[in-house]
PAZAPA-4460 file (N, C-alpha, C; in steps of 0.05 Angstrom, whole numbers, plus 32768, in hexadecimal, padded with zeros to 4 digits):
% residues 182
    n_x    n_y    n_z   ca_x   ca_y   ca_z    c_x    c_y    c_z   seq   type   mol
   7DC6   7B9E   8178   7DC8   7BA3   815B   7DCB   7B87   814E     1      M     A
   7DBB   7B82   813A   7DBD   7B67   812D   7DD2   7B68   8117     2      N     A
   7DDB   7B50   8110   7DF2   7B4E   80FD   7DEA   7B56   80E1     3      S     A
   7DD1   7B54   80D8   7DCA   7B5D   80BD   7DCB   7B7B   80BB     4      S     A
   7DC4   7B89   80D1   7DC6   7BA6   80D1   7DE3   7BAF   80CF     5      Y     A
   7DF4   7BA1   80DE   7E11   7BA7   80DE   7E1D   7BA1   80C2     6      F     A
   7E15   7B8B   80B6   7E1E   7B84   809B   7E15   7B99   8086     7      N     A
   7DFD   7BA3   8089   7DF3   7BB7   8077   7E03   7BD1   8079     8      M     A
   7E08   7BDA   8091   7E18   7BF3   8096   7E34   7BEF   808C     9      I     A
   7E40   7BD9   8092   7E5C   7BD3   8089   7E5D   7BD2   806A    10      S     A
   7E4A   7BC6   805E   7E49   7BC4   8040   7E47   7BE0   8034    11      S     A
   7E35   7BF1   8040   7E31   7C0C   8035   7E4B   7C1C   8038    12      A     A
   7E58   7C19   804F   7E71   7C28   8054   7E87   7C1E   8040    13      F     A
   7E8B   7C04   803E   7E9F   7BFA   802C   7E99   7C00   800F    14      L     A
   7E80   7C00   8007   7E78   7C07   7FEC   7E7E   7C24   7FE6    15      G     A
   7E79   7C36   7FFA   7E7F   7C52   7FF6   7E9D   7C57   7FF4    16      T     A
   7EAD   7C49   8004   7ECA   7C4C   8003   7ED3   7C42   7FE8    17      V     A
   7EC9   7C2C   7FDE   7ED0   7C21   7FC4   7ECA   7C35   7FAE    18      F     A
   7EB2   7C41   7FAE   7EAA   7C54   7F99   7EBC   7C6C   7F9A    19      V     A
   7EC2   7C77   7FB2   7ED3   7C8F   7FB4   7EEF   7C89   7FAA    20      V     A
   7EFB   7C72   7FB2   7F16   7C6C   7FA9   7F17   7C67   7F8B    21      L     A
   7F02   7C5A   7F80   7F02   7C55   7F63   7F01   7C70   7F54    22      T     A
   7EF0   7C82   7F5D   7EEE   7C9D   7F50   7F09   7CAB   7F53    23      I     A
   7F15   7CA9   7F6A   7F2F   7CB7   7F6E   7F44   7CAC   7F5B    24      S     A
   7F46   7C91   7F59   7F5A   7C86   7F47   7F55   7C8D   7F2A    25      F     A
   7F3C   7C8C   7F22   7F35   7C93   7F06   7F3B   7CB0   7F00    26      L     A
   7F33   7CC2   7F12   7F38   7CDE   7F0D   7F56   7CE4   7F0D    27      S     A
   7F66   7CD7   7F1D   7F83   7CDA   7F1D   7F8F   7CD1   7F03    28      E     A
   7F85   7CBB   7EF8   7F90   7CB2   7EDF   7F88   7CC3   7EC8    29      S     A
   7F70   7CCF   7EC9   7F67   7CE0   7EB3   7F73   7CFC   7EB4    30      L     A
   7F77   7D07   7ECC   7F80   7D22   7ECF   7F9B   7D23   7EDE    31      Y     A
   7FAD   7D13   7ED7   7FC7   7D12   7EE4   7FD8   7D2A   7EDB    32      H     A
   7FE5   7D36   7EEF   7FF8   7D4B   7EE9   8012   7D45   7EF7    33      S     A
   8028   7D48   7EE8   8042   7D42   7EF3   804B   7D5A   7F05    34      D     A
   805B   7D54   7F19   8066   7D69   7F2A   807B   7D79   7F19    35      A     A
   807B   7D93   7F1C   808F   7DA3   7F0D   80AB   7D9E   7F17    36      P     A
   80BF   7DA1   7F05   80DB   7D9E   7F0D   80E2   7DB2   7F23    37      E     A
   80D8   7DCB   7F1F   80DE   7DE0   7F32   80C4   7DEF   7F37    38      Q     A
   80BF   7DF3   7F51   80A6   7E01   7F58   80A9   7E1F   7F52    39      E     A
   8093   7E2C   7F4B   8093   7E49   7F46   809B   7E4F   7F29    40      G     A
   809F   7E69   7F25   80A7   7E73   7F0B   80C1   7E82   7F0D    41      F     A
   80D1   7E81   7EF9   80EA   7E8F   7EF8   80E5   7EAA   7EEB    42      V     A
   80EC   7EBF   7EF8   80EA   7EDA   7EED   8106   7EE5   7EE8    43      I     A
   810C   7EE8   7ECF   8127   7EF1   7EC8   8127   7F10   7EC6    44      E     A
   813B   7F1B   7ED3   813F   7F38   7ED3   815B   7F3E   7ECB    45      V     A
   815E   7F50   7EB8   8179   7F57   7EAF   8187   7F66   7EC6    46      A     A
   81A1   7F5F   7ECA   81B0   7F6C   7EDF   81B3   7F8A   7EDA    47      E     A
   81B3   7F99   7EEF   81B6   7FB6   7EEC   819D   7FC5   7EE4    48      G     A
   8187   7FB6   7EE1   816E   7FC4   7ED9   815D   7FCB   7EF0    49      S     A
   8164   7FC4   7F08   8154   7FCA   7F20   8156   7FE8   7F25    50      A     A
   813F   7FF5   7F27   813F   8012   7F2C   813B   8016   7F4A    51      A     A
   8145   802C   7F54   8141   8032   7F71   8124   8036   7F77    52      P     A
   811C   8033   7F90   8100   8036   7F98   80F5   8051   7F8F    53      A     A
   80DE   804F   7F82   80D0   8068   7F7A   80DA   8074   7F60    54      G     A
   80EE   8068   7F53   80FA   8074   7F3B   80E6   8074   7F24    55      A     A
   80D7   805F   7F21   80C4   805E   7F0B   80AF   8073   7F0E    56      A     A
   80A6   8076   7F27   8091   808B   7F2C   809C   80A7   7F28    57      E     A
   80B6   80AB   7F30   80C1   80C5   7F2D   80C1   80CF   7F10    58      E     A
   80C7   80BC   7EFE   80C8   80C4   7EE1   80AD   80CB   7ED7    59      E     A
   8098   80BE   7EE1   807D   80C2   7ED7   806E   80D9   7EE4    60      A     A
   8078   80E3   7EFB   8069   80F8   7F0A   8072   8113   7F01    61      I     A
   8060   8123   7EF7   8067   813F   7EEF   806C   8150   7F07    62      P     A
   807A   8166   7F03   807F   8179   7F19   8065   8184   7F24    63      D     A
   8064   8185   7F3F   804B   818E   7F4C   8049   81AD   7F4D    64      I     A
   805F   81BA   7F49   805F   81D8   7F4C   8049   81E6   7F3C    65      G     A
   8047   81E2   7F22   8032   81F0   7F13   8016   81E9   7F1D    66      P     A
   8011   81D1   7F26   7FF7   81CA   7F30   7FF1   81D7   7F4B    67      L     A
   8005   81DB   7F5B   8001   81E8   7F75   7FF9   8205   7F72    68      L     A
   8003   8212   7F5C   7FFC   822E   7F58   7FDE   8231   7F54    69      A     A
   7FD0   821E   7F49   7FB3   8220   7F44   7FA3   820D   7F56    70      S     A
   7FB0   8202   7F6B   7FA2   81EE   7F7C   7F8E   81FC   7F8E    71      A     A
   7F79   81ED   7F95   7F63   81F7   7FA6   7F64   81EA   7FC1    72      D     A
   7F6C   81F9   7FD6   7F6D   81ED   7FF1   7F51   81E3   7FFA    73      P     A
   7F3B   81F0   7FF2   7F21   81E6   7FF9   7F1B   81CB   7FEE    74      A     A
   7F24   81C6   7FD5   7F21   81AC   7FC9   7F34   8198   7FD7    75      A     A
   7F4A   81A2   7FE0   7F5D   8191   7FEF   7F52   8188   800A    76      G     A
   7F41   8199   8016   7F34   8191   802F   7F23   8178   802B    77      E     A
   7F15   8178   8014   7F04   8160   800E   7F16   8147   800A    78      K     A
   7F2D   814B   7FFD   7F3F   8134   7FF8   7F4A   812B   8013    79      V     A
   7F4F   813E   8025   7F5B   8137   803F   7F49   8125   8050    80      F     A
   7F2F   8124   804A   7F1D   8113   8058   7F25   80F5   8056    81      K     A
   7F33   80EE   8040   7F3E   80D3   803E   7F54   80CE   8052    82      K     A
   7F62   80E4   8059   7F79   80E2   806B   7F71   80E4   8089    83      C     A
   7F5A   80F1   808E   7F52   80F7   80A9   7F4C   80DF   80BA    84      A     A
   7F48   80C8   80AF   7F44   80B0   80BF   7F5D   80A8   80CE    85      A     A
   7F74   80AF   80C3   7F8E   80A7   80CF   7F9F   80BF   80D8    86      C     A
   7F99   80D7   80CF   7FAA   80EE   80D5   7F99   8106   80DF    87      H     A
   7FA5   8116   80F1   7F99   8130   80F8   7FAB   8145   80EA    88      T     A
   7FA0   815D   80E7   7FB0   8172   80DA   7FB0   818C   80EA    89      I     A
   7FA0   818D   8100   7F9E   81A5   8110   7FB8   81A8   8121    90      E     A
   7FBD   81C1   8129   7FD4   81C6   813A   7FCF   81B8   8155    91      D     A
   7FE2   81A8   815D   7FDF   8199   8176   7FCE   8180   8173    92      G     A
   7FC6   8179   815B   7FB6   8161   8156   7FC6   8147   815E    93      G     A
   7FB7   8135   8169   7FC4   811C   8172   7FCC   810A   815B    94      A     A
   7FDF   80F9   8160   7FE6   80E4   814D   7FD0   80CF   814E    95      N     A
   7FC9   80C5   8137   7FB5   80B0   8136   7FC4   8097   812C    96      K     A
   7FB9   8089   8118   7FC7   8073   810B   7FE0   807E   80FD    97      V     A
   7FDD   8096   80F2   7FF3   80A5   80E6   7FFA   80BD   80F6    98      G     A
   8010   80CA   80F1   8018   80E2   8101   8007   80FA   80FA    99      P     A
   8006   810D   810D   7FF9   8126   8107   8008   8135   80F1   100      G     A
   7FF9   8143   80E0   8004   8150   80C9   8006   816E   80CA   101      L     A
   8003   817A   80E2   8005   8197   80E5   8021   819F   80DD   102      W     A
   8023   81B3   80CC   803D   81BF   80C3   8050   81AA   80B8   103      N     A
   8046   8198   80A8   8056   8182   809E   8067   818A   8086   104      I     A
   805E   819D   8076   806D   81A4   805E   8086   81B3   8067   105      I     A
   809D   81A9   805E   80B7   81B4   8066   80C2   81A7   807F   106      G     A
   80B3   8196   808C   80BB   8188   80A4   80CB   816F   809D   107      H     A
   80DF   8167   80AD   80ED   814F   80A7   80DB   8136   80A7   108      P     A
   80E0   8124   8095   80D1   810B   8093   80D6   80FA   80AC   109      V     A
   80C0   80EF   80B7   80C3   80DD   80CD   80CC   80E9   80E7   110      G     A
   80C6   8103   80EB   80D0   8111   8103   80BA   811C   8115   111      A     A
   80A1   8115   8111   808C   811F   8123   808E   8111   813E   112      K     A
   808F   8120   8153   8093   8114   816E   807C   8102   8176   113      D     A
   8082   80ED   8183   806E   80DB   818F   8062   80C8   817B   114      G     A
   806E   80C4   8164   8063   80B1   8151   8078   809D   8149   115      F     A
   8071   8083   8148   8083   806E   8141   8081   8069   8123   116      G     A
   8095   8072   8114   8095   806E   80F7   809F   8053   80EF   117      Y     A
   8097   804A   80D8   80A0   8030   80CD   80BE   8032   80C7   118      S     A
   80CB   801B   80C6   80E8   801A   80C0   80ED   8025   80A4   119      A     A
   80DB   8021   8091   80DF   802B   8076   80DF   8049   8075   120      A     A
   80CD   8055   8084   80CB   8073   8084   80E3   807E   8093   121      L     A
   80EB   8071   80A9   8103   807A   80B8   811C   8079   80A6   122      T     A
   811E   8064   8097   8135   8061   8085   8134   8076   806F   123      E     A
   811C   807B   8064   8119   8090   8050   8121   80AB   805A   124      Y     A
   811B   80B0   8074   8120   80CA   8080   813D   80CD   8089   125      A     A
   814C   80B8   8089   8167   80B9   8094   817A   80CE   8088   126      A     A
   8176   80D5   806F   8187   80E9   8062   817E   8105   8067   127      G     A
   816C   810A   807A   8163   8125   807F   814E   812F   806C   128      G     A
   813F   811C   805F   812A   8123   804C   8114   8132   805A   129      T     A
   8109   8146   804C   80F2   8155   8057   80DA   8150   8045   130      T     A
   80C2   8156   8050   80AA   8154   8041   80A6   816D   8031   131      W     A
   80B3   816E   801A   80AF   8185   8008   8098   817E   7FF5   132      D     A
   8092   8191   7FE4   807A   818D   7FD2   807E   8175   7FC0   133      Y     A
   8096   8171   7FB5   809A   815B   7FA3   8099   8140   7FB1   134      E     A
   80A5   813E   7FC9   80A4   8125   7FD8   8087   811E   7FDF   135      N     A
   8078   8131   7FE8   805C   812C   7FEF   804C   8123   7FD6   136      L     A
   8051   8130   7FBF   8043   8129   7FA7   8049   810C   7FA0   137      N     A
   8062   8104   7FA0   806A   80E8   7F9A   805E   80D4   7FAE   138      K     A
   805F   80DC   7FC8   8055   80CA   7FDD   8037   80C7   7FDB   139      F     A
   8029   80DD   7FD5   800C   80DB   7FD4   8002   80CC   7FBB   140      F     A
   8012   80CA   7FA7   800B   80BA   7F8F   8008   809D   7F96   141      L     A
   801C   8091   7FA2   801B   8075   7FAB   802F   8072   7FC2   142      K     A
   8026   8075   7FDB   8039   8074   7FF1   804A   805B   7FF2   143      P     A
   803E   8044   7FEE   804D   802A   7FF0   8060   8027   7FD9   144      K     A
   805C   8033   7FC3   806F   8032   7FAC   8086   8046   7FB0   145      A     A
   8080   805D   7FBB   8094   8072   7FBF   80A7   806B   7FD6   146      Y     A
   809C   8061   7FEC   80AD   8059   8003   80A5   803C   8008   147      I     A
   80B4   802A   7FFC   80AE   800D   7FFE   80B1   8004   801B   148      K     A
   809C   7FF8   8025   809C   7FEE   8041   808F   8001   8055   149      G     A
   8084   8018   804B   8077   802A   805D   805E   801C   8069   150      T     A
   8057   8024   8081   803F   8018   808E   8026   8026   8085   151      A     A
   8028   803C   8076   8010   804A   806E   8000   8039   805A   152      M     A
   7FE7   8034   8061   7FD7   8022   8051   7FC6   8030   803C   153      G     A
   7FCB   8049   8037   7FBB   8059   8024   7FC4   8052   8007   154      F     A
   7FB0   804E   7FF5   7FB6   8046   7FDA   7FC3   805C   7FCA   155      A     A
   7FBC   8075   7FD0   7FC7   808C   7FC1   7FB2   809C   7FB2   156      G     A
   7FBB   80B2   7FA7   7FAA   80C4   7F98   7FB4   80C5   7F7B   157      L     A
   7FA5   80BA   7F69   7FAE   80B9   7F4D   7FAC   80D4   7F3F   158      K     A
   7F98   80E4   7F46   7F95   80FE   7F38   7FA8   8113   7F42   159      K     A
   7FB7   811F   7F2F   7FCA   8134   7F36   7FBC   814B   7F44   160      E     A
   7FA5   8152   7F3B   7F96   8169   7F46   7F8F   8164   7F63   161      K     A
   7F87   814B   7F6A   7F81   8144   7F85   7F99   8147   7F97   162      D     A
   7FB0   813D   7F8D   7FC9   813F   7F9D   7FD0   815C   7FA1   163      R     A
   7FCE   816D   7F8C   7FD5   8189   7F8F   7FC2   8197   7FA2   164      A     A
   7FA8   8191   7FA0   7F95   819E   7FB2   7F9A   8195   7FCF   165      N     A
   7FA0   817C   7FD3   7FA6   8172   7FEE   7FBF   8180   7FFA   166      L     A
   7FD4   8182   7FEA   7FEC   8190   7FF3   7FE6   81AD   7FF9   167      I     A
   7FD6   81BA   7FE8   7FCF   81D6   7FED   7FC0   81D9   8007   168      A     A
   7FAE   81C6   800C   7F9E   81C7   8025   7FB1   81C3   803D   169      Y     A
   7FC3   81AF   803B   7FD5   81AA   8051   7FE8   81C2   8056   170      M     A
   7FEE   81D0   8041   7FFF   81E8   8044   7FF3   81FD   8055   171      R     A
   7FD8   81FE   8056   7FCB   8213   8066   7FCD   820D   8084   172      T     A
   7FD6   81F5   808B   7FD9   81EE   80A7   7FF6   81F1   80B0   173      F     A
   7FFF   8209   80AF   801B   820F   80B6   801B   822D   80BF   174      S     A
   802A   8233   80D4   802C   824F   80DC   803B   8260   80C7   175      P     A
   804E   8254   80B9   805C   8262   80A3   805F   824E   808C   176      S     A
   804C   824D   807A   804C   8239   8064   8065   823C   8052   177      P     A
   8070   8226   804A   8086   8225   8037   807E   8231   801D   178      V     A
   808F   8242   8011   8088   824E   7FF8   8083   823A   7FE2   179      A     A
   8070   8240   7FD1   806A   822E   7FBB   8081   822E   7FA7   180      L     A
   8086   8217   7F9A   809B   8216   7F86   8093   8227   7F6D   181      P     A
   80A7   8230   7F5F   80A1   8241   7F48   80A0   8231   7F2F   182      E     A
***
């Protein structure tokens, strides 16, 4: 390699470094931003205003009883197709990603044999809670909002009619269905 070739490559490299550093210094001086005193944002919440989990949803959710009286289990079967990827509903159906849902209405929460429930659902079930019509309605609206920390990744059913139809469909999968609320 001859020295003029080396000088040419070195000059090109040093010239490029000079241009990049000059642009960097100029842009820093033009667009300088100071570091904040404190990172993040302060969110102020009045003490005593924290509501228990699911309280906001409870106030906004109407009673499911009147809707169940006119619910269509056949329409609920179509809604259940969203659930079928993770749950079975037949008698003796295996647990999948979620537990089997045979005879679930009136059954204690988190008590299906052979399924490992999330800590949040186990804690929710600790008081002997059962899957009654109202609990299912609230849970199906937004599972993660109703039981914070649940592993169920389903976004929920916004339409009341869909929730009522789904519950009516699930009710048919029981040897002795729980009576409808009045």
